[in-house]
C-alpha positions as CSV (number, residue, x, y, z in Angstrom):
1,M,125.9,65.9,106.9
2,S,126.8,67.5,103.7
3,V,129.3,70.3,103.5
4,A,129.6,72.5,100.5
5,S,132.2,70.8,98.3
6,F,135.1,72.7,96.6
7,D,137.3,70.9,94.2
8,T,140.7,72.1,95.3
9,L,142.7,70.1,92.7
10,T,140.7,71.5,89.7
11,A,141.0,75.0,91.1
12,A,144.8,74.7,91.7
13,R,145.3,73.4,88.1
14,T,143.2,76.3,86.7
15,L,145.4,78.8,88.6
16,E,148.7,77.1,87.5
17,A,147.4,77.2,83.9
18,A,146.8,80.9,84.3
19,G,150.5,81.4,85.2
20,L,150.7,81.0,89.0
21,S,153.3,78.8,90.5
22,G,152.2,75.6,92.2
23,S,152.8,77.0,95.7
24,Q,150.9,80.2,94.8
25,A,148.0,78.2,93.3
26,A,147.9,76.0,96.4
27,A,147.9,79.1,98.8
28,V,145.1,80.7,96.9
29,V,143.0,77.5,96.7
30,E,143.5,76.9,100.5
31,T,142.4,80.5,101.3
32,V,139.3,80.1,99.2
33,R,138.5,76.7,100.6
34,V,138.7,78.0,104.2
35,A,136.5,81.0,103.3
36,V,133.9,78.8,101.7
37,I,133.8,76.2,104.4
38,E,133.7,78.8,107.2
39,G,131.1,80.9,105.4
40,V,128.7,78.1,104.8
41,A,126.1,77.3,107.5
42,T,125.6,73.6,108.3
43,K,122.2,72.0,109.1
44,A,123.2,72.1,112.8
45,D,123.9,75.8,112.5
46,V,120.5,76.4,111.0
47,A,118.8,74.2,113.6
48,G,120.6,76.0,116.4
49,L,119.5,79.4,115.0
50,R,115.9,78.2,114.7
51,T,116.0,77.1,118.3
52,E,117.5,80.4,119.3
53,V,115.0,82.6,117.5
54,A,111.9,80.5,118.1
55,P,111.0,82.2,121.4
56,E,111.4,85.6,119.8
57,I,109.2,84.7,116.8
58,S,106.6,83.2,119.2
59,G,106.7,86.4,121.3
60,L,106.3,88.6,118.2
61,R,103.4,86.5,117.0
62,A,101.7,86.9,120.4
63,E,102.4,90.6,120.4
64,M,101.0,91.0,116.8
65,K,97.9,89.0,117.8
66,S,97.4,91.3,120.8
67,E,98.0,94.4,118.6
68,F,95.6,93.2,115.9
69,S,93.0,92.5,118.6
70,D,93.4,96.0,120.0
71,V,93.1,97.5,116.5
72,R,89.9,95.4,115.8
73,A,88.5,96.6,119.1
74,E,89.3,100.3,118.2
75,I,87.7,99.8,114.8
76,A,84.6,98.3,116.4
77,E,84.4,101.3,118.8
78,L,84.8,103.8,115.9
79,R,82.1,102.0,114.0
80,A,79.7,102.2,117.0
81,E,80.6,105.9,117.5
82,T,80.1,106.6,113.8
83,K,76.7,104.8,113.8
84,S,75.7,106.8,116.9
85,E,76.8,110.1,115.3
86,F,74.9,109.2,112.1
87,S,71.8,108.5,114.1
88,D,72.1,111.8,115.9
89,V,72.5,113.6,112.6
90,R,69.5,111.9,111.1
91,A,67.4,112.8,114.1
92,E,68.5,116.4,113.8
93,I,67.7,116.5,110.1
94,A,64.2,115.0,110.9
95,D,63.7,117.7,113.5
96,V,64.7,120.5,111.1
97,R,62.4,119.0,108.4
98,A,59.5,119.0,110.8
99,E,60.2,122.5,112.0
100,M,60.5,123.8,108.4
101,K,57.3,122.0,107.4
102,S,55.5,123.7,110.4
103,E,56.9,127.1,109.5
104,F,56.0,126.7,105.8
105,S,52.5,125.8,106.9
106,D,52.3,128.9,109.1
107,V,53.6,131.1,106.2
108,R,51.0,129.6,103.8
109,A,48.2,130.3,106.3
110,E,49.5,133.8,106.8
111,M,49.7,134.4,103.1
112,K,46.1,133.1,102.6
113,S,44.9,135.4,105.3
114,E,46.8,138.4,103.8
115,F,45.5,137.5,100.3
116,S,42.0,137.4,101.7
117,D,42.4,140.8,103.3
118,V,43.9,142.2,100.1
119,R,41.0,140.8,98.1
120,A,38.5,142.3,100.6
121,E,40.3,145.7,100.3
122,I,40.2,145.5,96.5
123,A,36.5,144.7,96.6
124,D,36.0,147.7,98.9
125,V,38.0,150.0,96.6
126,R,35.9,148.7,93.6
127,A,32.7,149.4,95.4
128,E,33.9,152.9,96.4
129,M,35.0,153.5,92.8
130,A,31.5,152.4,91.5
131,K,29.9,154.8,94.0
132,L,32.2,157.6,92.9
133,E,31.5,156.8,89.2
134,M,27.8,157.0,89.8
135,R,28.2,160.2,91.7
136,M,30.3,161.7,88.9
137,I,27.8,160.6,86.2
138,R,24.9,162.2,88.2
139,T,27.0,165.4,88.6
140,I,27.9,165.4,84.9
141,Y,24.2,164.9,84.0
142,G,23.3,167.6,86.4
143,V,25.9,170.1,85.0
144,A,24.8,169.2,81.5
145,A,21.1,169.8,82.4
146,A,21.9,173.0,84.2
147,L,23.9,174.3,81.2
148,L,21.1,173.3,78.9
149,T,18.5,175.1,81.0
150,G,20.7,178.1,81.6
151,Q,21.2,177.6,85.4
152,V,24.8,178.8,85.7
153,A,24.7,179.2,89.5
154,T,23.7,175.6,89.8
155,V,26.7,174.6,87.6
156,F,29.1,176.3,90.0
157,V,27.6,174.5,93.0
158,L,27.9,171.2,91.2
159,L,31.5,171.9,90.3
160,R,32.3,172.8,93.9
161,L,30.9,169.4,94.9
162,L,33.3,167.7,92.5
163,G,36.3,169.7,93.5
């Protein structure tokens, strides 16, 4: 098994060259060596840690699978609900369209009937106007004839008929 190596001799010589005494350099090097060796995990440490956390990791995996399964089920349920809602909305739209089409058809039929009635009334008014026109023409000719022949009394009678 490999442990992190630390060249204590080279470190002590470097410290002595920097101005520390031999005993000071040795003390510093020993302190660093202990810290390095104690702070470095060995393969056995890593293997032990793996063994220790393996059940936790396995539990987390199982928990995540269960959660993912639940989320997928919820998504599938939401999709089904959404599909159902869209179907309902489409059916409502189709009903409204059919209702509007029927109402438009009824309005068209009503308008045709009303237009027909108005046209008949217009025809009646035109016929009445034609009768009145003929009556006025006859009266005017009668007044003119009476004036030409000197029948003033007849003119007054004809004018009363107009008025």
